[in-house]
N, CA and C of each residue as an Amber inpcrd file, in Angstrom:
protein
   378
  20.4310000 -46.1660000 -43.5420000  20.3310000 -47.6180000 -44.1460000
  19.1300000 -48.1800000 -43.9300000  18.6210000 -48.9710000 -44.8850000
  17.4650000 -49.6940000 -44.9580000  17.6490000 -51.1400000 -45.2190000
  17.2230000 -52.0590000 -44.4590000  17.2900000 -53.5250000 -44.6870000
  15.8270000 -53.9590000 -44.8260000  15.5280000 -54.9310000 -45.8200000
  14.2550000 -55.2640000 -46.4250000  14.2060000 -56.9510000 -46.2560000
  12.9360000 -57.4730000 -45.7770000  12.6620000 -58.9800000 -45.8330000
  11.3360000 -59.0050000 -46.2360000  11.1910000 -59.8220000 -47.3330000
   9.8530000 -60.0680000 -47.8740000   9.2300000 -61.3350000 -47.2690000
   7.8830000 -61.3710000 -47.2040000   7.2030000 -62.6750000 -46.7970000
   5.6990000 -62.7120000 -47.4680000   5.0750000 -63.8680000 -47.3970000
   3.7700000 -63.9050000 -47.7900000   3.4100000 -64.5320000 -49.1990000
   4.6600000 -64.8840000 -49.8050000   4.3590000 -65.6120000 -51.1270000
   3.9270000 -66.9760000 -50.8790000   3.4970000 -67.6580000 -51.9850000
   2.9030000 -69.0410000 -52.0010000   2.2500000 -69.3700000 -53.1840000
   1.5180000 -70.5220000 -53.1130000   0.7220000 -71.1750000 -54.2590000
  -0.7600000 -70.6020000 -54.0520000  -1.2890000 -70.1850000 -55.2140000
  -2.7260000 -69.7780000 -55.2520000  -3.2270000 -70.2060000 -56.6400000
  -4.4450000 -70.3630000 -56.6130000  -5.1510000 -70.7140000 -57.9660000
  -5.5570000 -69.4220000 -58.6870000  -5.6510000 -69.4200000 -59.9930000
  -6.0640000 -68.3290000 -60.7060000  -7.2310000 -67.6630000 -60.2130000
  -7.3520000 -66.3170000 -60.0460000  -8.3980000 -65.6710000 -59.7160000
  -8.4600000 -65.4490000 -58.1530000  -7.3810000 -65.9490000 -57.4660000
  -7.2190000 -65.9240000 -55.9560000  -6.4290000 -64.6050000 -55.5540000
  -6.1340000 -64.4520000 -54.3430000  -5.4810000 -63.2650000 -53.8800000
  -4.3330000 -63.6860000 -52.8390000  -3.4300000 -62.7330000 -52.7820000
  -2.2340000 -62.8260000 -51.8150000  -1.8780000 -61.5620000 -51.3590000
  -1.4440000 -61.4150000 -50.2300000  -0.8790000 -60.1400000 -49.5380000
   0.6280000 -60.2850000 -49.2180000   1.7140000 -59.5550000 -49.9820000
   2.9470000 -59.7850000 -49.5860000   3.3540000 -58.6480000 -48.6000000
   4.3300000 -58.8710000 -47.6660000   4.7550000 -57.9100000 -46.7780000
   6.2030000 -57.8290000 -46.9400000   6.6210000 -56.4930000 -46.6290000
   8.0640000 -56.3440000 -46.7230000   8.4700000 -55.5090000 -45.3840000
   9.0870000 -56.2130000 -44.4300000   9.5420000 -55.6170000 -43.1050000
  10.8790000 -54.9380000 -43.3210000  10.8250000 -53.6340000 -42.9840000
  12.0950000 -52.8260000 -43.1820000  12.6590000 -52.5580000 -41.7670000
  13.9320000 -52.4360000 -41.7540000  14.6730000 -52.0360000 -40.4230000
  15.4150000 -50.7530000 -40.8380000  15.6560000 -49.8970000 -39.6960000
  16.3330000 -48.6540000 -40.2100000  15.4020000 -47.4430000 -39.6580000
  15.9580000 -46.4790000 -39.2440000  15.3660000 -45.3660000 -38.6220000
  14.7520000 -44.3700000 -39.6770000  15.2170000 -44.4930000 -40.9270000
  14.8680000 -43.6650000 -41.9520000  13.7460000 -44.2600000 -42.9200000
  13.1270000 -45.4750000 -42.6700000  12.2900000 -46.0840000 -43.4980000
  11.2540000 -45.0820000 -44.1490000  10.6510000 -44.3520000 -43.1900000
   9.4660000 -43.5160000 -43.6220000   9.7730000 -42.4170000 -44.5140000
  10.9830000 -42.2500000 -44.8520000  11.5200000 -41.1200000 -45.7020000
  11.7260000 -41.5340000 -47.1160000  11.7730000 -42.7800000 -47.3860000
  12.0300000 -43.3950000 -48.6760000  10.9650000 -43.8300000 -49.6130000
  11.0380000 -43.4870000 -50.8540000  10.0410000 -44.1940000 -51.8880000
  10.3370000 -45.6450000 -51.7040000   9.1580000 -46.4170000 -51.9570000
   9.2880000 -47.8710000 -52.0510000   8.7650000 -48.4700000 -53.3700000
   9.2930000 -49.6010000 -53.7170000   8.6810000 -50.3110000 -54.8490000
   8.6520000 -51.8650000 -54.7370000   7.7750000 -52.3950000 -55.5240000
   7.7130000 -53.9400000 -55.7890000   8.0370000 -54.2680000 -57.1290000
   9.0130000 -55.2210000 -57.2410000   9.3520000 -55.6140000 -58.4880000
   9.1540000 -57.1320000 -58.4310000   8.9990000 -57.8440000 -59.8270000
   8.9600000 -59.2510000 -59.9130000  10.0160000 -59.6300000 -61.0560000
  10.3470000 -60.9270000 -60.9740000  11.2070000 -61.5710000 -61.9940000
  10.9920000 -63.0570000 -62.2560000  10.3610000 -63.3940000 -63.4040000
  10.2150000 -64.6740000 -63.8770000  11.4790000 -65.3330000 -64.4600000
  11.3910000 -66.6350000 -64.4920000  12.6480000 -67.3330000 -65.0950000
  12.7470000 -66.9560000 -66.6630000  13.9480000 -66.5630000 -66.9150000
  14.2610000 -66.1620000 -68.3370000  13.9110000 -64.5470000 -68.7320000
  13.2620000 -63.8940000 -67.7530000  12.8050000 -62.5700000 -68.0250000
  13.5400000 -61.4740000 -67.2270000  13.5570000 -60.2260000 -67.5830000
  14.0290000 -59.1100000 -66.8980000  13.2000000 -58.9260000 -65.6690000
  13.7890000 -58.1980000 -64.6860000  13.0490000 -57.6530000 -63.4920000
  12.2690000 -56.5810000 -63.8130000  10.8800000 -56.5070000 -63.4630000
  10.1330000 -55.3780000 -63.8820000   9.3010000 -54.9370000 -62.6400000
   9.0690000 -53.5760000 -62.6810000   8.3430000 -52.9910000 -61.7030000
   6.8560000 -53.2850000 -61.8050000   6.1350000 -53.4180000 -60.6950000
   4.7850000 -53.7340000 -60.6220000   3.9890000 -52.6990000 -59.7110000
   4.8460000 -52.0650000 -58.8200000   4.1250000 -50.9750000 -58.0420000
   5.0580000 -50.0450000 -57.2810000   4.8360000 -48.8610000 -57.1930000
   5.7130000 -47.9560000 -56.4170000   4.9340000 -46.9140000 -55.6840000
   5.4630000 -46.3180000 -54.6580000   4.8430000 -45.3600000 -53.8320000
   5.8860000 -44.2930000 -53.3710000   5.4100000 -42.9260000 -53.4140000
   6.1160000 -41.8250000 -53.0960000   6.6790000 -42.0090000 -51.4930000
   7.7370000 -41.3470000 -51.1660000   8.1720000 -41.3150000 -49.8160000
   7.1290000 -40.8930000 -48.7280000   6.2040000 -39.9590000 -49.2620000
   5.2250000 -39.4190000 -48.4590000   3.8850000 -40.2380000 -48.6540000
   3.8890000 -41.2340000 -49.2120000   2.6330000 -42.2310000 -49.5010000
   1.6650000 -41.6110000 -50.5780000   0.4940000 -41.8130000 -50.2510000
  -0.4930000 -41.4830000 -51.2910000  -0.7530000 -42.4390000 -52.2400000
  -1.1980000 -42.1640000 -53.4070000  -1.5950000 -43.1290000 -54.4700000
  -0.5770000 -43.7550000 -55.1120000  -0.4880000 -45.1040000 -55.3930000
   0.5850000 -45.8290000 -56.0690000   0.6720000 -45.5960000 -57.4750000
   1.8480000 -46.0570000 -58.0720000   1.9320000 -46.3000000 -59.4500000
   1.9160000 -47.7040000 -59.8860000   1.2650000 -47.9470000 -61.0030000
   1.1620000 -49.3710000 -61.5060000   1.1360000 -49.3220000 -62.9700000
   1.9130000 -50.3640000 -63.4150000   1.9920000 -50.5090000 -64.8860000
   0.5990000 -51.1890000 -65.3210000   0.2930000 -51.1500000 -66.6950000
  -0.9530000 -51.5070000 -67.1190000  -1.3260000 -53.0200000 -66.9260000
  -0.0920000 -53.7270000 -66.7410000  -0.3150000 -55.1540000 -66.5090000
  -0.9070000 -55.6380000 -65.0850000  -0.9380000 -54.7790000 -64.2280000
  -1.3580000 -55.0630000 -62.9160000  -2.4060000 -53.9810000 -62.3880000
  -2.5330000 -53.0170000 -63.1380000  -3.4200000 -51.8690000 -62.6950000
  -4.8000000 -52.2840000 -62.4610000  -5.3640000 -52.0880000 -61.3510000
  -6.7140000 -52.5600000 -61.1200000  -6.7690000 -53.7110000 -60.2030000
  -5.5350000 -54.5340000 -60.1600000  -5.6570000 -55.6190000 -59.4040000
  -4.5840000 -55.7090000 -58.2630000  -3.5250000 -54.9150000 -58.4620000
  -2.5340000 -54.7160000 -57.3570000  -2.7180000 -53.2960000 -56.5850000
  -2.3230000 -53.5010000 -55.2550000  -2.3460000 -52.3090000 -54.4230000
  -1.0530000 -52.1230000 -53.6210000  -0.3540000 -51.1060000 -53.4620000
   0.8340000 -50.8890000 -52.6110000   0.3640000 -50.0330000 -51.6500000
   0.8030000 -50.2830000 -50.3530000   0.5480000 -49.5120000 -49.2940000
   1.6340000 -49.5600000 -48.1780000   1.7140000 -48.6140000 -47.3190000
   2.7380000 -48.6730000 -46.1840000   2.1870000 -48.4290000 -44.9360000
   2.8180000 -48.8510000 -43.8320000   2.3320000 -48.6970000 -42.4220000
   3.6990000 -48.3930000 -41.6710000   3.8130000 -47.1300000 -41.5450000
   5.0700000 -46.5970000 -40.9920000   5.2840000 -46.8650000 -39.6360000
   4.1620000 -47.1230000 -38.8890000   4.2950000 -47.5630000 -37.4300000
   4.8600000 -48.9000000 -37.2240000   4.6140000 -49.7420000 -38.2680000
   5.1320000 -51.1450000 -38.4540000   6.3830000 -51.2750000 -39.2070000
   6.7190000 -50.2550000 -39.8700000   8.0600000 -50.2080000 -40.7380000
   7.7090000 -51.3300000 -41.7440000   6.4080000 -51.4100000 -42.4040000
   6.1960000 -52.4880000 -43.3190000   5.5790000 -51.9140000 -44.5760000
   5.8330000 -52.4910000 -45.7380000   5.1450000 -52.1720000 -47.0210000
   4.4580000 -53.3410000 -47.4100000   3.1830000 -53.2790000 -47.8840000
   2.4430000 -54.3180000 -48.4930000   2.1770000 -54.2590000 -49.9060000
   1.9980000 -55.3990000 -50.5450000   1.3630000 -55.5320000 -51.9070000
   0.2100000 -56.4050000 -51.9130000  -1.0710000 -55.8590000 -52.0330000
  -2.1090000 -56.7110000 -52.0270000  -2.3100000 -57.0630000 -53.6790000
  -2.5540000 -58.3290000 -53.9220000  -2.6840000 -58.9170000 -55.1880000
  -3.9220000 -59.5770000 -55.2750000  -4.8670000 -59.2150000 -56.0830000
  -6.1340000 -59.7570000 -56.3540000  -6.2790000 -60.1970000 -57.9010000
  -7.1220000 -61.1660000 -58.0380000  -7.3540000 -61.6720000 -59.4540000
  -6.1700000 -62.1100000 -60.1310000  -5.5890000 -62.8820000 -59.3500000
  -4.1450000 -63.3590000 -59.9000000  -4.3210000 -64.1860000 -61.1850000
  -3.2180000 -64.2080000 -62.0940000  -3.2500000 -64.7960000 -63.2130000
  -1.9710000 -65.6800000 -63.3280000  -1.9620000 -66.6780000 -64.1150000
  -0.7720000 -67.4630000 -64.1970000   0.5010000 -66.6640000 -64.5740000
   0.3590000 -65.7630000 -65.4910000   1.4280000 -64.9240000 -65.8870000
   2.0200000 -63.9770000 -64.8040000   1.2730000 -63.9890000 -63.6170000
   1.7850000 -63.2510000 -62.4130000   2.9140000 -63.9390000 -61.6320000
   3.0590000 -65.3310000 -62.0020000   3.9840000 -66.1390000 -61.4110000
   5.4820000 -65.7450000 -61.4330000   6.1570000 -65.5070000 -60.4340000
   7.5600000 -64.8670000 -60.2200000   8.0330000 -64.6970000 -58.8690000
   9.1960000 -64.5250000 -58.9150000   9.7450000 -64.1040000 -57.5190000
   9.5430000 -62.5980000 -57.3690000   9.0830000 -62.2170000 -56.2510000
   8.7200000 -60.6630000 -55.9770000   9.6600000 -60.1760000 -54.9750000
  10.1720000 -59.0730000 -55.2810000  11.1450000 -58.2930000 -54.4690000
  10.6030000 -56.9030000 -54.0170000  10.8620000 -56.4980000 -52.8680000
  10.5970000 -55.0530000 -52.4340000  12.0020000 -54.3620000 -52.5140000
  11.8630000 -53.0620000 -52.6650000  13.0630000 -52.3460000 -52.9080000
  12.8540000 -50.9780000 -52.3200000  13.8450000 -50.2500000 -51.8050000
  13.7650000 -48.7570000 -51.2990000  14.6840000 -47.9900000 -52.1880000
  14.2630000 -46.7290000 -52.3070000  15.0320000 -45.5590000 -53.1850000
  16.5070000 -45.5510000 -52.5460000  17.3620000 -45.1540000 -53.3350000
  18.6460000 -44.8450000 -52.8600000  18.7000000 -43.5810000 -51.9950000
  17.8880000 -42.6410000 -52.2320000  17.7990000 -41.4270000 -51.3990000
  16.4050000 -41.0550000 -50.8870000  16.4280000 -40.2970000 -49.5880000
  15.1340000 -40.1100000 -49.1330000  14.3050000 -38.8980000 -49.7480000
  13.0620000 -38.7500000 -49.5250000  12.3520000 -37.6610000 -49.8550000
  12.0840000 -37.4710000 -51.5080000  11.9990000 -38.6020000 -52.0380000
  11.7560000 -38.4930000 -53.4340000  10.2610000 -39.1410000 -53.8880000
   9.7790000 -38.7880000 -55.1250000   8.6470000 -39.3060000 -55.4550000
   8.9330000 -40.6740000 -56.2860000   7.9500000 -41.5030000 -56.5990000
   8.2090000 -42.8620000 -56.9540000   9.2260000 -42.9620000 -58.1570000
   9.8690000 -43.9460000 -58.2840000  10.8160000 -44.3920000 -59.3000000
  10.3910000 -45.4900000 -60.0800000  10.4160000 -45.5330000 -61.4670000
  10.1210000 -46.6220000 -62.4260000  11.3760000 -47.3790000 -62.7440000
  12.5200000 -46.8350000 -62.6080000  13.8510000 -47.3680000 -62.9820000
  14.4650000 -48.0930000 -61.8500000  14.6650000 -49.4420000 -62.1110000
  15.2280000 -50.2750000 -60.9430000  16.5900000 -49.8410000 -60.4910000
  17.4430000 -49.0950000 -61.3590000  18.7790000 -48.7120000 -60.9750000
  18.5620000 -47.3760000 -59.9290000  17.3120000 -46.7890000 -59.7270000
  17.2380000 -45.9240000 -58.7510000  17.1410000 -46.4380000 -57.4310000
  16.9160000 -47.6930000 -57.3210000  16.6830000 -48.3710000 -55.8660000
  17.9840000 -48.8540000 -55.3400000  18.3470000 -48.6360000 -54.1580000
  19.5330000 -48.8670000 -53.4590000  19.5950000 -49.9980000 -52.4410000
  18.3470000 -50.4230000 -52.0120000  18.2400000 -51.5020000 -51.1090000
  17.1770000 -52.5130000 -51.5870000  17.5350000 -53.7960000 -51.5080000
  16.5830000 -54.8790000 -52.0420000  16.4750000 -55.9150000 -50.8490000
  15.2680000 -56.6650000 -50.9800000  15.0370000 -57.7180000 -50.1880000
  15.5890000 -59.1010000 -50.8880000  15.3650000 -60.2440000 -50.3470000
  15.8510000 -61.5020000 -50.9420000  14.7040000 -62.0290000 -51.8950000
  13.4680000 -61.7430000 -51.8340000  12.5060000 -62.1140000 -52.7000000
  11.7150000 -63.1360000 -52.1610000  10.4430000 -63.4710000 -52.5700000
   9.4390000 -64.3860000 -52.1280000   8.7260000 -65.0000000 -53.3620000
   8.6300000 -66.2540000 -53.4210000   8.0630000 -66.9060000 -54.5550000
   6.4850000 -66.8250000 -54.6450000   6.0170000 -66.4450000 -55.8160000
   4.5310000 -66.4300000 -55.9970000   4.1080000 -67.3460000 -57.2130000
   3.2650000 -68.2970000 -56.9870000   3.0580000 -69.3150000 -58.0320000
   1.6860000 -69.2560000 -58.2240000   1.0420000 -69.0860000 -59.2960000
  -0.3770000 -68.9180000 -59.7130000  -0.7290000 -70.1060000 -60.7220000
  -1.5300000 -71.0540000 -60.2110000  -1.8640000 -72.1890000 -61.0130000
  -3.1250000 -71.9320000 -61.8880000  -3.3270000 -72.6250000 -63.0270000
  -4.4090000 -72.3360000 -63.9190000  -5.4310000 -73.2860000 -63.6000000
């Protein structure tokens, strides 16, 4: 079982940076692929970053590639999302999620994820 709590959201001006944290509980955290999603009002939840169970390079859609970086620190049971060069269209609630099963590569389908945090608000002003 994996339980997740996000933090680090807030208000930032366009061009600024934020780092989100996702604290995980559970002995099997290091064995699960992880992802970050976001959801703006009236829009569907979308993937912004994902990482394999074993770490390494992350996956990013074109909308955030080159600006966002996902990483994990297994010693602290924490996953991070570093967000640079933020734009107003990045405004959303950001969620971290863990795969349903251990030892898998990153997933881009939200239905593949079985564990979710409560979300943290990110607002980017123009």
